C-alpha positions in Angstrom: 80.5 44.0 160.9 77.6 45.9 162.2 77.1 45.4 166.0 73.4 45.5 165.7 73.3 43.3 162.7 75.6 40.8 164.0 77.4 39.9 160.7 78.8 41.4 157.6 75.9 43.1 155.7 77.3 41.7 152.5 76.3 38.3 153.8 72.7 39.2 154.7 70.1 36.9 153.1 68.2 38.4 150.0 66.0 36.5 147.7 67.6 33.1 148.4 71.2 34.3 148.2 73.2 36.7 150.2 73.5 40.4 149.2 77.0 40.0 147.6 75.9 37.1 145.4 72.7 38.9 144.5 74.6 41.8 143.4 77.1 40.0 141.4 74.3 38.0 139.6 72.5 41.2 138.6 75.8 42.9 137.3 76.7 39.7 135.4 73.4 40.2 133.5 74.5 43.6 132.2 77.0 44.5 129.5 79.6 45.8 132.1 83.0 44.4 131.0 84.7 44.3 134.3 83.2 44.2 137.8 85.5 45.3 140.7 84.5 44.4 144.2 86.3 46.0 147.1 86.0 43.8 150.2 87.5 45.9 152.9 86.8 44.7 156.5 85.9 41.0 156.9 87.2 40.1 153.6 88.0 36.6 154.8 84.3 36.0 155.5 83.1 37.6 152.2 85.7 36.3 149.8 84.2 32.7 149.5 80.9 34.3 148.1 82.8 36.0 145.3 81.6 34.2 142.0 84.1 32.6 139.8 83.8 34.7 136.6 86.3 36.2 134.3 84.4 39.5 134.5 84.8 39.8 138.3 
């Protein structure tokens, strides 16, 4: 978590969603077969925002 930002940056608001959801939606629109997301620190806070898709 960024001490100046106050929360994990992946959960920052962006265009009506948070950054992690926004990136997943963009990637799901491509022809990429498998999307791997490495959560690292604060995975417990970010994991609920990982979309339910067989490609992720």
